[in-house]
C-alpha distance (Angstrom), angle and dihedral (degrees) to the residues before:
residue distance angle dihedral
M1 . . .
K2 3.76 . .
T3 3.79 116.7 .
S4 3.76 125.2 -162.9
A5 3.80 117.3 -112.1
R6 3.80 118.5 -115.7
N7 3.84 112.9 -114.1
P8 3.84 105.4 -126.7
D9 3.89 88.3 -160.0
S10 3.82 92.3 58.4
P11 3.86 108.9 118.9
V12 3.80 88.2 -144.2
S13 3.83 91.9 54.2
Q14 3.86 91.5 45.6
S15 3.80 94.7 49.9
A16 3.80 92.0 44.1
E17 3.88 89.6 53.7
K18 3.76 96.1 43.8
R19 3.82 96.7 43.3
P20 3.84 110.3 93.7
P21 3.87 116.2 -133.2
P22 3.83 112.6 -98.9
D23 3.71 118.1 -105.9
A24 3.75 114.0 -106.7
P25 3.81 113.0 -130.5
T26 3.85 116.1 -116.3
P27 3.81 111.0 -132.3
S28 3.78 107.2 -117.3
F29 3.74 139.0 172.2
G30 3.80 92.7 -113.2
G31 3.84 92.4 50.1
E32 3.77 90.7 49.4
V33 3.76 92.1 50.5
R34 3.78 91.9 50.0
Q35 3.84 93.3 49.1
L36 3.83 93.3 49.5
R37 3.81 93.3 43.8
K38 3.73 91.2 54.1
A39 3.82 91.1 45.0
R40 3.83 87.7 53.4
R41 3.82 89.2 49.8
M42 3.79 90.6 -122.5
T43 3.80 125.2 146.2
L44 3.79 121.3 -140.1
K45 3.78 89.7 -106.9
Q46 3.82 90.7 54.9
L47 3.78 93.1 47.6
S48 3.82 89.2 48.7
A49 3.84 91.4 51.8
A50 3.82 92.4 47.2
S51 3.87 96.5 45.5
G52 3.76 100.2 34.9
V53 3.87 90.6 -127.7
S54 3.76 114.7 131.8
L55 3.79 119.2 -104.0
S56 3.74 93.1 -121.0
H57 3.81 92.5 50.5
L58 3.88 92.0 49.7
S59 3.78 90.8 49.5
A60 3.82 90.2 52.0
I61 3.73 90.1 49.1
E62 3.76 93.8 51.4
R63 3.76 89.4 50.0
N64 3.82 90.0 48.7
A65 3.81 88.5 -122.5
T66 3.82 92.2 130.5
K67 3.80 139.2 26.7
P68 3.79 112.4 -122.2
S69 3.74 123.3 -136.6
L70 3.85 122.2 -115.5
D71 3.85 89.4 -104.3
V72 3.79 90.4 54.5
I73 3.84 93.2 47.9
E74 3.80 91.0 51.4
A75 3.84 92.0 47.3
V76 3.78 92.2 50.1
A77 3.84 92.1 46.6
A78 3.80 92.2 49.4
A79 3.86 90.3 50.2
L80 3.83 90.3 53.3
S81 3.80 91.3 45.5
I82 3.74 94.1 -116.2
T83 3.87 139.3 110.2
P84 3.82 117.0 -108.0
D85 3.84 92.3 -112.8
W86 3.82 90.8 73.2
F87 3.73 87.8 71.6
F88 3.77 95.0 55.1
A89 3.83 104.0 52.2
R90 3.78 117.7 172.6
R91 3.82 111.4 -107.0
S92 3.84 113.5 176.8
G93 3.76 125.1 -176.4
H94 3.82 143.2 123.4
G95 3.77 96.6 -112.4
P96 3.85 138.9 29.4
M97 3.74 94.8 -105.2
E98 3.76 93.1 53.3
R99 3.79 92.5 45.9
A100 3.83 91.6 48.9
Y101 3.85 101.8 41.5
V102 3.79 110.1 21.8
V103 3.80 123.3 80.3
R104 3.79 116.7 -163.4
A105 3.78 115.5 -144.6
E106 3.78 92.1 -115.9
E107 3.83 91.9 49.7
R108 3.77 99.5 56.1
R109 3.85 111.3 136.7
N110 3.83 118.6 -118.7
L111 3.84 106.1 -113.4
N112 3.82 90.9 -173.5
A113 3.76 87.0 74.0
L114 3.87 88.0 69.1
Y115 3.73 95.4 48.8
A116 3.75 126.1 92.7
Q117 3.89 90.2 -133.8
S118 3.82 132.8 59.1
P119 3.77 122.3 -115.5
Q120 3.78 88.1 -104.3
E121 3.76 90.2 56.7
L122 3.74 95.2 43.1
G123 3.82 94.2 43.7
Y124 3.88 94.7 -129.0
V125 3.73 145.1 62.2
D126 3.86 113.3 -122.5
R127 3.79 126.8 -158.2
L128 3.78 130.4 -179.7
L129 3.85 117.5 -112.7
S130 3.81 94.4 176.9
S131 3.76 118.4 89.7
S132 3.85 87.5 -125.1
I133 3.80 145.3 -8.2
G134 3.81 91.9 -120.5
G135 3.81 99.6 94.7
D136 3.87 133.8 80.4
F137 3.83 91.1 -86.5
Y138 3.78 140.0 8.6
M139 3.75 134.0 -142.1
G140 3.79 130.8 -146.9
I141 3.78 146.2 165.9
A142 3.75 122.2 -124.0
H143 3.82 124.5 -159.7
Y144 3.75 118.1 -156.9
A145 3.83 118.1 -164.3
P146 3.82 118.1 -139.1
G147 3.78 108.0 -73.4
A148 3.82 94.4 6.7
E149 3.78 121.1 154.7
R150 3.77 139.1 145.4
I151 3.83 110.8 -71.4
D152 3.86 93.0 -140.6
E153 3.80 96.1 35.1
T154 3.81 90.2 -130.0
M155 3.75 115.4 170.6
M156 3.83 118.2 -132.2
S157 3.83 119.4 -129.4
F158 3.75 133.1 167.3
E159 3.78 141.6 138.2
G160 3.83 116.0 -81.6
E161 3.78 138.5 44.0
Q162 3.81 133.6 -56.6
H163 3.81 127.1 -162.0
G164 3.80 130.9 175.8
V165 3.83 146.2 165.0
L166 3.73 124.9 -156.8
I167 3.75 112.2 -134.5
E168 3.80 102.2 174.4
G169 3.80 136.8 22.1
E170 3.86 129.3 -7.0
L171 3.76 126.6 -59.4
E172 3.72 129.5 -170.6
L173 3.83 109.2 -141.1
R174 3.83 119.8 -164.4
L175 3.84 116.1 -158.0
G176 3.76 111.3 -178.5
E177 3.83 105.3 -53.7
E178 3.87 93.5 -19.2
I179 3.82 126.3 94.5
V180 3.81 118.4 -154.6
V181 3.81 125.8 -175.8
L182 3.83 113.3 -140.9
R183 3.77 122.3 -155.6
P184 3.84 130.6 -171.7
G185 3.83 110.7 -57.7
D186 3.82 94.0 18.1
S187 3.80 114.9 125.6
Y188 3.79 138.0 -174.2
S189 3.82 141.0 -163.9
H190 3.78 123.6 -169.7
P191 3.81 142.2 151.7
A192 3.81 104.6 -87.6
S193 3.84 89.3 -136.3
I194 3.83 87.3 77.1
P195 3.83 104.7 92.5
H196 3.79 106.3 -109.9
H197 3.78 139.5 178.8
G198 3.75 135.1 177.5
R199 3.82 129.9 -157.8
N200 3.72 139.2 166.1
R201 3.78 110.8 -131.0
S202 3.81 94.4 166.6
D203 3.88 127.0 95.8
K204 3.81 92.2 -115.1
P205 3.84 132.3 71.6
A206 3.85 118.6 -98.3
V207 3.77 127.0 -151.8
L208 3.84 123.0 -160.3
I209 3.77 128.5 -173.5
W210 3.79 111.1 -153.7
A211 3.84 141.1 178.9
V212 3.80 126.8 -159.4
S213 3.74 132.7 -170.2
P214 3.02 132.5 -131.6
V215 3.79 104.9 30.1
V216 3.82 101.0 -117.5
I217 3.78 121.5 152.5
P218 3.83 107.8 162.6
M219 3.77 123.0 -173.2
E220 3.78 88.0 -92.4
V221 3.82 108.2 34.8
V222 3.75 94.4 -173.6
R223 3.81 125.1 72.1
K224 3.74 113.3 -147.3
E225 3.77 96.5 -111.9
K226 3.77 110.0 143.0
P227 3.74 121.3 -167.0
S228 3.83 116.4 -104.5
K229 3.70 116.6 -102.8
K230 3.71 115.5 -125.1
P231 3.80 118.3 -140.6
């Protein structure tokens, strides 16, 4: 087989050779705290007041300039409405890039741990597909059990964008006053400010891959916006 020779004078080749590889971030407690604090839309001052940890100490923790004690870790976790194990997710891999950016199926983080409602109340189990919640958007996978739906029928509504694609089963998507039935391969994109709600009324499991921007996960992720009842 004949292969084409690389042109050493090519600008692309030269820039690729000269450009140093980017450093892969090392997952750390401080970095995890900062990501979740921002997703909760909390300032350092607010987190300090809620946790009882001094502002200067929190700042040093987020900068990885100090190692917190177990008591501090538990206090910060409680203030962010999470258990400490969220900050220490398992990230296997042979190299730093793999450990930083690749998420193995068995290592997906449990997003339900960040929500104010249980999987039974929400009607689905949510897991994080993204390697972190520190970017401009995050992606997850939701599993709906047969017949699963929100217990209180509350509609979700927040500023941003929401996208999804159904990869298994059948899902009933409510957008405002409209109801749309999604089947495998169907996708959607809509402003997240439109009240929306998904439920599985079939007798088979449904699996949805979704992406949301921006990354906002407040203490109560659901705004109490119930659908209007028609006469």
